[in-house]
Structure formats: structure tokens, C-alpha cells
N, C-alpha and C positions, 0 to 999 in steps of 0.2 A: 504494500500500500504506500502510495506517495504521500509525503507530509504536505500540510498546507503550504509551508514555505516553498517546498519543491514545486507544487502546482502553480503558486503565484509566480515563481521565478520563470517557469516555462511559459506561462501566459505573457509575462512581460517581455521575454526574449522574442516570442512570436510577434507581438505587437511592435517591437522595435523594427523587425523586418518589414512589417506592413507599413509602418510610418515611412521607412526608407523608400518603399515602392510608391507610396502616395506622393512623396516629395519629388520623385522623378516624373510621375504623371502630371503633377501640377506644373513643374518647370517646362515640360514638353507640351503643355496645352491639352493633355489627354484626360484630365480629371473630369469626373462627372459630378453632378449635384448629388446623386444617390451615393456614390462612393465617398464623397466628402462628408455627407450626413452620417453614413455608417461608421466612418472612422471617428468622427466626433462622438458618437454614441459609445463606441468602445473606450475612448479616452475618458469619458465621463464615468463609466462603470469602473475602469481601472483606478481612477482617482478615488472613488468611494472605497474600493477594496483596499487601497494603500492606506487611506485614512483609518479605516476600521482596523487594519492590521497594526498600524502604528499605535492605535489606542490600546490594543491588547498588550503591546510591548511597554507602553508608558505606564499603564496601571498594573502590569505584572500579573494579570490573571485572566480568567475567562477563556472560552474557546474562540479561536479565530473564526471569522465567517468562512463559508464555503466559497471557493473561487468560482467566478462566473466563467463559463466557456464562451468566448466571443464568437466561436464558429458554430455554436448550437443555434439553429434557426428557431428553436422553441424558447430561447432566452429573449427577454425584451431587448430589442436592438441587435440581436445576434445576426451574423452575416450569413451563416450557412454556406452552402456551396455556391460558387459563382454561377450565374445563369448564362 
């Protein structure tokens, strides 16, 4: 079983790659409104995850929240597979 920290690290690394791709698309004029909105949603969820995780570290207790899978189409704002 992967730890919460491990899952969060994997999601962050994946999103780092996605952000790099988005930066190339924006610079090349290939960005779409949908792609930008989806990326913004992922960043907002990651920010919440990081704040929640930081709170568990700061206060030294409690269970960290479950990491959201940004590629799960059933998650709010999840991207799922490209169409």
C-alpha cells in the first residue's frame, strides 16, 4: 500500500509534467479554453491537498486527507482520458 505522502508526491510529479506541457501549448498558441480550465481545476485541488497536508504536519496529528486522482473522470474536475 502506498503512503499518503507517496501518493501526493506522485500526483505532484505528474502535474509538474502536465504544467510543462501546458506551458509549451500556451507558448505555441495551441492551448484551448477547456485545457486551461482543466489545468486550473487540478491546480486548485492540489493547492487544497497541500494545505490540508500541511495542516496535519503543523498540528502533528490526524489522518491526512485522501489524495485526489486528477485523471479520474469521476472526480470533480478530473480530466480522465483525452478525447
